[in-house]
N, C-alpha and C positions, 0 to 999 in steps of 0.2 A: 553417845546417847545423852540427851539432856533430861534432867529430872522433870517430872510433871509438876506444874504449879498448883497452888491451892485452888485456883479457879478450875483447872483441868480436872482435879480430883472431885470438886463439887459438881461439875457437869456429869462426870461418870456416875457419881453417887445418885444424883437426881434421876438419871436415865435408868438406873438399876431398880428404882422404886416402881411399884405397880400403882396404876391409877385407875380409878373408877370411871372418870370422865376425862375427855381431852381438855376441857376447860380448867380442870384442877391442875393439870400439869403446866399449862400455859401460865396460870396464876402463880404457881410455885416458882417458875422460871423468873418471872418479873420480881416477885417478892424476895426470893432467896439469893438470886444471882444479880438482880438489878440490870438485866439486859432484855432485849426483845426476843421473841420466839425465833425470829429469823436469824439473829446473831447466835442464839443458842445452838440451832441446828448447823450453822456454819462451823462453830467451834467443835461440836460433836463429830461432824463429818471429818474434820481435820484430825481429830484424835484417833479415829479409826485407822488411820494410816501410820500411826506412830507406834514403834515397837515398845515404847515405855508404857503406853496404855494397854497394849496386849499383855505385857508382863504383869501389870497391876490387876487387870480384870479380864483374864483370858476368855471366860465363858461369855460375858457380856459383849466384849469386842468381837469375838467370832460370830456370835448370833447377829449382831448388828451389821457386820460385814456381809453375811449371807443375805440378809434382808435387802441391803443396798444393791447387791449383785442381781438379785431377782428383779428388783424394780428397774435397774438399768437394762436388763435383758428384755423387759416388757415394753420399753420405749421404742 
């Protein structure tokens, strides 16, 4: 297992926050991480498959995995 990078931890922390509007989250991604929303979701999706992310934030990662599976099943 490799350790999570600072950027990985920042992505998880940002995703764990609650947002009043979608635009606020997208703005925070640009300002705090300096990446596009598309890249953010690519990184987040990759993190969901890593055991290190699960060990760091099990509730968040498991919730996001369930959401991802429901969306995949709907396709």
